[in-house]
Structure formats: structure tokens, C-alpha cells
C-alpha atoms as one frame of an Amber mdcrd trajectory, in Angstrom:
protein
 111.934  44.477  88.884 112.711  47.721  87.333 114.102  50.248  89.029 112.429
  53.638  88.765 114.382  56.777  87.995 115.409  58.775  91.273 112.608  61.504
  91.148 114.227  65.129  90.775 114.242  66.865  94.329 111.874  69.943  94.225
 113.119  73.459  93.693 110.969  75.882  95.822 112.848  79.003  95.333 114.628
  81.268  93.233 118.770  80.353  93.217 119.366  83.804  92.104 118.897  87.533
  94.030 117.976  89.803  91.000 118.812  89.838  87.356 121.261  92.488  85.862
 118.648  94.832  84.179 120.063  96.947  81.124 117.111  97.640  79.189 113.061
  97.782  79.672 109.972  95.842  79.249 109.756  92.551  77.070 113.642  92.327
  77.128 115.210  89.173  77.301 117.222  89.019  80.754 121.062  87.588  79.757
 121.857  83.876  81.070 118.537  82.677  81.791 116.377  79.932  80.015 112.886
  78.718  80.806 111.914  75.054  79.936 109.139  73.775  79.568 108.302  69.998
  80.437 105.193  67.622  79.262 105.592  66.540  82.902 108.102  66.452  85.496
 110.769  65.102  84.882 113.047  62.645  86.803 116.610  63.377  88.066 118.159
  61.351  85.145 116.437  63.640  82.430 117.672  66.798  84.581 120.839  65.779
  84.723 121.213  65.502  81.495 120.016  68.344  80.274 122.089  70.295  82.926
 125.217  68.461  81.469 124.402  69.556  77.657 123.931  73.064  78.648 126.302
  73.443  81.313 123.484  75.470  83.240 122.748  75.046  86.650 119.278  74.738
  87.917 117.964  78.451  89.465 114.276  77.769  90.055 111.304  75.816  89.220
 107.132  76.186  89.421 106.549  72.515  89.554 102.269  73.376  88.962 103.436
  74.406  85.344 106.745  72.070  84.822 108.609  74.766  84.316 112.497  75.111
  85.490 114.682  78.391  84.901 118.416  77.384  83.899 121.188  79.900  84.758
 123.533  80.007  82.285 127.379  80.676  83.800 128.473  83.832  83.748 125.325
  85.083  82.055 126.234  83.148  78.680 124.278  83.526  76.049 121.183  81.582
  76.460 120.336  81.670  72.448 123.172  78.702  72.604 121.376  77.091  75.092
 118.431  76.985  73.578 120.017  75.637  69.908 121.873  73.132  72.287 118.380
  72.154  73.811 116.869  72.037  70.125 118.737  69.402  68.970 118.839  67.382
  71.845 116.875  64.717  72.494 115.276  65.198  75.876 112.487  63.215  76.810
 109.433  64.946  77.970 110.912  68.288  76.909 108.025  70.507  75.066 109.974
  73.963  74.718 112.733  76.987  75.747 111.517  79.984  75.953 113.274  83.455
  77.494 112.580  85.020  80.789 111.970  88.524  79.928 110.567  91.668  81.992
 107.338  92.568  82.460 106.667  96.234  83.785 104.493  97.335  87.567 101.598
  99.382  86.178 102.402 102.787  87.710 102.745 105.746  86.398 105.494 108.537
  86.547 105.291 110.670  89.711 105.619 114.348  86.985 103.769 116.854  87.499
 100.183 115.938  86.112 100.119 112.924  88.520 101.033 115.094  91.814  98.346
 118.633  91.980  98.301 118.175  95.340  95.197 120.567  95.742  93.075 117.326
  94.530  90.686 115.336  97.560  92.750 112.939  99.131  89.764 110.641  99.767
  88.138 110.864  96.168  88.700 107.484  95.249  86.951 106.368  98.378  83.551
 108.263  97.151  84.178 107.591  93.540  83.959 104.074  93.829  81.436 104.628
  97.198  83.422 102.702  99.786  81.948 104.710 101.683  78.518 103.470 101.471
  79.967  99.695 101.741  81.820 100.286 104.821  78.183 100.721 106.049  77.516
  96.930 105.954  80.981  95.965 106.523  84.664  96.836 106.449  85.918  93.283
 105.885  86.962  89.706 107.979  89.923  88.659 108.692  88.295  85.324 106.968
  88.958  86.689 103.534  92.868  86.273 102.597  94.468  88.595  99.370  98.070
  87.515  98.018  99.837  90.300  96.748 102.429  89.186  94.557 104.615  92.131
  93.474 108.267  93.255  95.543 108.495  93.274  99.151 106.657  96.106 101.012
 106.728  97.595 104.265 104.958  94.828 106.424 105.705  97.314 109.643 103.982
 100.249 108.386 101.642 101.586 110.649  98.457 101.226 108.348  99.307  97.694
 107.261 101.038  95.785 109.828  97.883  94.812 111.673  96.208  93.188 108.185
  99.866  91.259 107.213  99.710  88.143 106.830 102.765  85.586 106.644 104.929
  86.954 104.215 107.010  84.984 101.800 109.269  85.264  98.777 110.827  83.163
  96.004 114.510  84.015  97.091 116.400  81.855  98.566 117.779  84.354 100.997
 114.372  85.758 101.981 112.153  89.200 101.934 114.588  91.680 100.836 113.998
  95.510 100.723 110.665  97.355 100.821 109.732  99.112  98.118 107.341 101.941
  97.109 105.258 100.597  94.281 104.341  98.059  96.178 103.649  99.318  99.466
 101.552 102.326  97.649  99.234  99.085  96.197  99.288  96.958  99.434  98.052
 100.370 100.784  94.775 100.654  99.075  94.215  96.913  99.223  94.583  97.033
 103.131  95.345 100.314 105.077  93.503  99.838 108.317  90.382 102.042 108.555
  89.626 103.796 111.741  92.896 103.879 113.537  93.409 107.755 113.178  96.583
 107.594 110.806  97.330 108.268 107.484  94.974 106.768 105.124  92.628 103.745
 104.600  92.120 100.548 102.086  89.167  99.973 100.659  88.531  96.741 103.200
  89.609  97.709 106.616  89.825  94.288 108.000  91.105  90.741 105.760  94.500
  88.957 105.835  96.803  90.242 103.114  99.581  88.076 102.137 102.940  89.796
 100.743 104.478  87.543  97.447 107.834  88.735  97.241 108.223  88.261  93.560
 110.634  91.114  92.378 113.802  93.099  93.722 113.009  95.776  90.497 111.244
  98.778  91.262 109.151  98.636  88.168 109.982  95.514  86.626 109.809  91.987
  87.402 110.919  88.779  85.420 107.947  86.218  84.066 109.605  83.176  85.958
 109.733  85.039  89.158 106.028  86.211  88.370 104.996  82.834  87.741 106.670
  81.147  90.882 105.037  83.801  93.011 101.904  83.612  91.616 102.277  79.648
  92.267 103.071  80.357  95.839 100.390  83.042  96.125  97.813  80.160  95.296
  99.438  77.717  97.493  97.960  79.722 100.672  94.490  79.344  99.327  93.473
  82.963  99.107  90.352  84.360  97.667  92.038  86.770  95.732  95.266  87.126
  94.148  96.496  90.470  93.012  98.971  90.742  90.043  99.946  94.489  89.500
 101.972  94.167  86.319 101.439  94.623  82.643 101.224  91.501  80.693 100.545
  93.437  77.105  99.986  91.607  73.538 103.779  91.315  72.725 103.720  88.581
  75.574 101.084  86.692  74.357 102.931  83.198  73.891 103.200  83.254  77.993
  99.552  83.713  78.260  99.010  79.992  78.810 100.823  79.805  81.600  98.945
  82.355  83.315  95.672  80.738  82.121  96.876  77.408  83.703  97.303  79.146
  87.023  94.310  81.057  86.576  92.526  77.665  85.991  93.976  75.996  89.590
  92.955  79.389  90.715  89.581  78.865  89.701  89.402  75.728  90.960  89.941
  76.960  95.016  87.359  79.596  94.310  89.575  82.702  93.527  89.956  85.658
  91.520  92.996  86.863  90.224  93.153  90.640  89.316  94.999  92.471  86.621
  95.877  95.992  85.549  95.243  97.096  82.078  97.829  96.268  79.445  96.858
  92.734  80.035  94.069  92.649  77.328  94.963  89.603  76.303  94.065  87.867
  79.368  90.315  88.867  78.367  89.997  85.839  76.553  90.361  83.709  78.942
  86.961  81.521  79.400  87.599  81.138  83.365  85.453  83.530  84.315  87.896
  84.627  87.372  90.101  87.323  85.998  89.461  90.599  86.237  91.528  93.474
  84.476  91.171  96.919  85.479  91.677 100.594  83.882  92.529 103.520  86.325
  89.971 106.222  85.981  91.092 110.748  87.066  89.525 112.621  89.324  89.144
 115.458  87.654  86.834 113.752  84.599  86.347 110.639  86.469  87.075 109.574
  82.720  89.992 106.585  82.131  93.587 107.778  82.279  94.659 109.148  78.818
  98.115 106.580  79.146  95.306 103.386  79.166  92.356 104.871  76.425  93.979
 102.133  73.877  93.949  99.161  76.303  90.987  96.932  76.485  89.887  96.367
  80.351  86.536  94.695  82.461  86.356  97.362  84.923  87.310 100.962  85.887
  88.507 101.991  89.177  90.168 104.795  90.543  93.608 104.956  90.090  94.875
 108.225  89.301  96.127 110.970  92.185  96.058 108.306  95.168  96.935 109.141
  98.223  98.197 105.730  99.596 101.027 104.430 101.830 104.657 104.331 101.118
 107.833 102.664 102.193 108.191 105.355 104.732 105.324 107.388 105.200 101.902
 108.162 102.579 102.372 109.563  99.592 100.371 110.181  95.974 100.893 107.584
  93.285  99.411 106.624  89.966  98.463 103.574  87.760  96.087 101.128  86.776
  98.214  98.599  89.689  96.088 101.125  91.909  92.890 100.956  90.280  93.261
  96.839  90.562  93.965  97.185  94.361  90.786  99.226  94.721  89.136  96.455
  93.041  90.741  93.599  94.571  89.927  95.443  97.891  86.281  95.482  96.555
  86.427  91.631  95.918  87.532  91.140  99.635  84.337  93.246 100.701  81.805
  91.187  98.765  82.957  87.805 100.291  83.359  89.683 103.768  79.150  89.935
 103.451  78.768  86.551 100.880  81.473  84.180 101.561  79.725  81.316  99.948
  80.061  83.262  96.518  81.938  81.787  93.594  84.753  83.765  92.048  82.901
  84.028  89.055  79.607  85.507  91.409  81.913  88.011  92.707  83.398  89.068
  89.189  79.586  89.466  88.307  79.130  91.452  91.219  81.140  93.809  90.663
  80.893  94.082  87.379  77.343  94.715  87.807  77.351  97.049  90.625  79.687
  99.416  88.490  78.138 102.661  87.414  76.685 102.279  84.062  76.264 105.551
  83.062  79.497 106.086  83.284  80.940 103.482  81.641  78.486 103.933  78.566
  80.333 107.580  78.670  83.062 106.200  78.040  82.173 103.926  75.122  84.538
 105.040  72.750  87.679 104.444  75.211  86.420 100.744  75.433  87.486  98.174
  72.500  84.429  95.719  71.313  83.706  92.552  73.470  84.924  94.285  76.410
């Protein structure tokens, strides 16, 4: 009988600690190439690929058949792509750059740090205080936050943290302010006489560390983190990084993960500036833009983008790596929306992801939305 080629062993976590950052969003990372296969390659195919490129296998997203190559010494990724273009590698579809995506957090400039504002404005603006009369959440509802590590021992978060994970082999790294801020608006424990309250007081929040770069995440790390998150079978996946139009070629991978999420009744929430995801027909993705406390209108920084919903996102009092503080950004608006979805599921656990999306959309403040029609793009 013919022998079966040895299967490629799983590579569940990334072999690198973090990429070297020399630029901004959209920059291709030195020495890293993502290869896309039609199906999972066997060991013989991968050995051939690695031999031709002289690279090492640094990570994998098995559900998408994506593999990350690490070029020795941070070599030229274009040389590797050229070699693979001419090589006959069975099942190889294409090679793509590993690029940086930006965290949707706004700077702490004076415009975003007016401490004369009400610390609780966002709670009343989205009517969370009224929702709490019916439910403050349910531990059966699981939200996965794909971000940098956050302070899982924070006094207002630790009771809601559930099984932290990391895409990095070295385990969970140092807590980041941005990730801790997003975690706080979702799940800071209410009713405990401590600093603040998240939208959903009681739930399980599972942190998936996919970035060690404050304010950035690599494309491959993002996809690997989302795959791990879906493996936890959450009701909501929160991804607080922008995926703007210039990254349109990568949307296919996010859509495939969204389809897997839809099959397990899971909603994915993104921040504004991820407008091309609005074209998805999966019905289980929401793109959220932030409103301001003064006018309740969309933040100036996001007026040129498309979105599904508006939610509070400017000057939000929330948890930080150490203590509490103000933060602003579409990532916070996305977090508030994710918390709102958790409240809906706490009351009606039998709803589908599409039904929860529809519930959030239909219960939004219609008058405010119509008043902002100049900011909304056609078809949103």
C-alpha cells in the first residue's frame, strides 16, 4: 500500500515575542511572510517550502490554512515571496504581507481629557442604567477580548476574568492600558463599591493576548487570536482594532472566521474604520463608531467612516493597568456594544447572533441616528 505523507504537526502559538516596530499602521513587518494554502499541507510540502525559503515556521492559523514564515535575521520578505512565486509548492494559493493594524484608541490630548464632564455620562447615554433593572448579566455569557494583555488582577475585573490565553509561546505578557480600558467598559464589576461599572456586571470575560505592541497588532497575530477566541465558544468576540479599506485584500480571512462564528451563534464586534466588513452577509458582525458626551454626535475623527451603530466612546471613565482613568476611541464604543449584547443574551439566551444584532439596532435611539444622517454613509 502507498504510504501516507506525515502530517504537519500543529503550531498553535507564535514562536516570536513581538515584531520590531519602525512605522505606523499598514507597515509590512520585516522578515515575516504569511503563506495561504488551499488545504492543510503535509510535512513533506512544508519541508520543501522551508528549504526553498530558508525560513522557519513561526506560527499557524489552522482553520484558515495560514502559516507564518520567519525569515532569518529579519531578511527581505519580498525575496521569499519571489522564491515562492517561482517554486512549485503543492496547494500554495498565495503569499501576503504581515502588516500592522491600529488600536482604535484616541490620544489623551486636552480635547479628550476634560475632567469637568460627568464620569457616568456613557451609562445614561446608552440606557444601561435602565437595562440593569432587568439584568446585570449572567456568568453563562462568555465574551472573548482579542487584544493586548490586560490587568486580570484589577480590583474591578478579576471576578469576571475567565481563563486568559495568549498566542505567544512565552505565555501572557505585560498588561496594557488600552486593553484594560476596553475590558473595563465591558465587564468592570458593578455593585462592589469600587471605581466604575462596565455595561455587563456579571459575565465571563476571556482575554486572548494577541499583541505586545501598545496600540498595534500584526495581521497574523490578530487572525491567530480570533481563532483561539472562537475555540472558547464565546457569545461575543470583541476585536478593538481598525481594518480600514486599504486592507480590503485581507477581509476574506476575517469573513471566514465570521462564518465560523456564525455557525456557533457568535457575534463579532469591531470598531469604526472597519467599514469594508459592513459588506459581509453573515449578519453577525457589528461595526461601531463613538459618540461625544457634549453633542451626543459622532466623534469628528470618524465622520468619514461607515458604521452600523453609534455608542459612547469619548471621555470614558474606565479601568487602567493601574487604577482608573479616562480613555477615548471607537474601541470603547465597540466594548460598550459588546457589553450590551451580553445583557441581551443574559435575558434571552436562545437568541441567534443575527437576532441580537437586530435587537441592538432596533433598540437604538432612532431620533439621534436620523439627526446624524449627514455623517452616515449610504447603505449603512
